[in-house]
C-alpha positions as CSV (number, residue, x, y, z in Angstrom):
1,M,-17.6,-1.1,-13.4
2,V,-14.4,0.0,-14.5
3,S,-10.7,-1.6,-12.9
4,I,-8.4,0.0,-10.0
5,A,-5.5,-1.6,-8.8
6,V,-5.6,-2.2,-5.2
7,V,-2.5,-2.8,-3.3
8,T,-1.5,-3.7,0.5
9,T,1.4,-3.7,2.9
10,T,2.3,-3.9,6.2
11,L,5.2,-2.1,8.1
12,P,6.5,-2.4,11.8
13,I,4.3,-1.0,14.3
14,E,7.6,0.9,15.8
15,W,7.2,3.4,12.5
16,T,5.8,6.3,14.1
17,T,2.3,8.1,12.7
18,Q,4.6,10.7,11.0
19,Q,7.0,8.1,9.3
20,I,3.6,6.5,7.7
21,T,2.0,9.9,7.1
22,E,5.6,10.5,4.6
23,L,5.7,7.5,3.5
24,K,1.9,8.2,2.5
25,T,2.5,11.7,1.1
26,K,5.4,10.4,-0.8
27,L,2.8,7.7,-2.6
28,I,0.4,10.8,-3.3
29,S,2.6,13.4,-4.4
30,Q,4.5,10.9,-6.7
31,Q,1.5,10.2,-8.2
32,L,2.2,6.7,-7.4
33,A,-1.7,6.6,-5.5
34,A,-4.7,8.2,-5.4
35,C,-5.2,7.0,-1.7
36,V,-3.2,5.4,1.4
37,Q,-5.4,4.6,4.2
38,S,-3.6,3.1,7.0
39,E,-4.7,1.2,10.3
40,K,-2.8,-0.7,13.1
41,I,-3.5,-4.4,13.0
42,N,-2.0,-7.9,14.1
43,S,-0.7,-10.2,12.6
44,T,0.4,-14.1,13.5
45,Y,2.8,-15.9,11.0
46,S,5.1,-18.5,10.9
47,W,9.0,-16.8,10.7
48,Q,12.7,-18.9,11.3
49,G,10.5,-21.8,12.7
50,E,9.0,-19.5,15.4
51,I,5.2,-18.8,15.6
52,V,4.9,-14.9,15.9
53,S,2.2,-12.4,16.8
54,E,3.1,-8.7,16.5
55,D,1.3,-5.7,16.5
56,E,2.1,-3.8,12.4
57,W,0.7,-0.7,10.4
58,R,-1.3,-2.3,7.2
59,L,-1.1,0.0,3.8
60,T,-4.0,-0.1,1.7
61,I,-3.4,1.4,-1.4
62,K,-5.5,2.8,-4.2
63,T,-3.9,3.2,-7.8
64,T,-4.0,2.6,-11.7
65,P,-3.3,-0.9,-13.4
66,N,-0.8,1.3,-15.1
67,R,1.0,2.9,-12.1
68,Q,1.0,-0.8,-9.9
69,E,4.4,-1.6,-10.5
70,S,6.1,1.6,-10.1
71,L,4.0,1.8,-6.6
72,I,5.4,-1.5,-5.7
73,S,8.7,-0.8,-6.8
74,T,8.5,2.4,-4.7
75,L,7.3,0.3,-1.7
76,V,10.3,-2.4,-2.0
77,E,13.1,0.8,-2.1
78,A,11.1,1.9,1.4
79,H,10.4,-1.2,3.2
80,P,12.5,-2.3,6.1
81,Y,11.8,-5.9,6.1
82,D,14.1,-8.4,4.5
83,V,10.5,-10.2,2.9
84,P,8.1,-7.3,2.4
85,Q,4.9,-8.5,2.0
86,I,3.3,-6.8,-0.7
87,V,-0.1,-8.2,-2.0
88,H,-1.8,-6.4,-5.1
89,R,-5.2,-7.5,-7.0
90,I,-7.6,-5.6,-9.4
91,E,-10.8,-4.6,-8.4
92,Q,-13.9,-3.7,-9.6
93,S,-15.1,0.3,-9.3
94,S,-17.7,2.4,-9.9
95,P,-16.6,4.7,-13.0
96,K,-16.6,7.7,-11.2
97,Y,-14.3,6.9,-8.7
98,S,-12.1,5.0,-11.4
99,D,-12.0,8.2,-12.9
100,W,-11.0,9.8,-9.7
101,V,-8.0,7.6,-9.2
102,K,-7.0,8.0,-12.9
103,Q,-7.2,11.8,-12.2
104,Q,-4.9,11.7,-9.1
105,V,-2.0,9.9,-10.6
106,G,-2.0,11.8,-13.9
107,E,-3.3,9.5,-16.5
């Protein structure tokens, strides 16, 4: 097994499918990500002293450890939230998948 980086973030549900697709396409076309999955979720959290529950988009992004910081910088620049949730981790993957991820991001 070899390593890939997995980055997740959330975006407002008010973003249209087209806006989500445009961001996903940007990340892939700039070779920052090999694959970006999107799904609608519900999040509950404390914000400014209130308990909030709202629908959001979640993006799960696969990249290489070498591209992770550039990917995160791009997400921060594009993000509409004051405090964006950007969580990242290193995961083990099959060698074939890791090789594919590397090829997609130009490594």
